[in-house]
C-alpha positions, -999 to +999 in steps of 0.1 A: -331-293-329-329-257-340-334-245-304-306-268-293-283-254-320-291-219-310-283-227-273-249-240-284-242-209-303-253-188-273-230-208-250-200-203-273-206-165-274-208-164-236-176-185-233-158-162-257-170-131-238-159-146-205-125-153-221-122-118-234-132-103-200-106-125-183-079-114-208-089-078-203-087-081-165-052-097-169-040-068-191-054-043-166-037-061-137-003-063-156-005-026-163-013-018-127+016-040-115+040-023-139+028+011-127+033+001-091+068-011-097+077+019-118+064+042-090+086+023-066+117+032-086+107+068-087+106+074-050+122+062-017+101+035-001+100+045+036+078+021+055+078-016+060+041-019+051+048-002+018+075-026+007+056-056+020+026-046-001+046-041-032+065-074-029+035-095-018+009-079-041+027-071-074+053-099-077+053-136-080+076-159-059+100-161-089+103-123-092+101-112-056+138-115-047+150-098-079+127-068-074+138-064-038+175-066-049+170-041-076+153-016-052+181-022-027+208-017-053+192+015-065+190+029-029+153+031-030+147+016+004+148+033+038+163+013+067+130+000+078+119-009+043+152-026+035+149-049+066+112-057+062+116-062+025+145-086+030+123-108+052+096-111+025+121-115-004+140-142+014+112-162+031+086-159+003+110-155-026+139-171-043+171-156-029+189-188-020+222-190-039+224-152-047+257-139-034+240-105-027+221-122+002+253-123+022+259-086+020+222-079+027+221-100+058+255-085+069+238-051+070+204-061+084+194-051+119+181-078+142+154-055+158+140-048+123+145-079+104+129-101+130+094-098+145+087-099+183+084-137+185+116-143+165+135-117+185+124-133+217+134-167+204+168-153+194+173-137+228+167-170+246+194-188+227+226-196+246+259-178+239+270-209+219+244-224+195+244-257+177+230-253+142+221-280+116+219-281+079+204-309+057+219-307+022+239-324-005+273-338+004+287-317-024+283-287-001+306-303+025+335-308+000+337-294-035+363-303-062+390-283-043+383-300-010+367-269+005+333-266+022+308-244+005+277-243+027+250-218+023+240-193+049+207-209+059+208-233+089+183-244+115+183-248+153+162-280+148+179-313+139+146-329+128+140-301+104+175-306+090+168-343+085+136-334+067+155-313+042+182-339+037+160-369+033+125-358+023+127-369-014+149-399-007+178-381-024+211-398-026+244-383-013+227-361+012+234-357+049+229-336+080+258-315+093+261-294+125+282-264+135+287-246+167+285-208+164+286-178+186+251-164+191+262-130+177+271-147+144+234-155+138+221-125+118+184-135+119+160-163+130+128-168+109+099-189+124+072-182+099+077-215+080+082-236+112+117-243+100+135-225+128+158-210+101+190-193+113+209-171+089+245-175+100+281-167+090+311-181+108+313-209+133+336-237+142+344-269+122+315-285+105+306-320+118+288-348+100+257-358+120+241-385+099+240-395+063+207-415+067+174-407+083+169-414+120+139-417+143+138-379+144+130-379+107+103-406+111+086-387+140+088-354+121+071-369+091+044-385+112+037-351+129+035-334+095+011-360+082-011-357+114-011-319+110-022-323+073-049-348+082-062-324+109-062-295+085-081-315+058-107-327+083-116-292+096 
């Protein structure tokens, strides 16, 4: 019994030491992160690799967009770093709904903000492009009777249906718009959403306010992909 009691004491000491070591590592990491961010504000960030490392390594999804915006507003980013940072901050951050995103994408350069695959995809688009957006009906008509769509659309109708109906939300729909290709500022393929950042376009059209076969087929493909991944 005495030996068992001693073992319990020893285990508690080890658990406490492990906790202390973990807390120490967290403190060291937070200090390192703070130093990296402080250094970023002390110099111009020139390369795309540099800004990608800072945004991916030292920030969370919640903070990534805000750090990029602060660096951009303080003129700490070279042209390359601005465009590469914008990609990371937007696609792996939380920039949706920030009015600054409009001005950032207005100044971005297609040859820098898109990778080779995305640029090739963009170049293959016709001069007139149909884009889709799955969203709340409130975006189509606000209290003043005006449309207030965001800047994120997709070239894929089934993706738009997924965003509109994935959680069985009420008062959602898929809308379409025809735009000039040059009004598309960037296309992002990294999340398989065929996202198109766009300003302008003709009159918005309601496509559907309920899921169609496209949605069903899309969800079946996603389930199959997940099953294949889990069975590897």
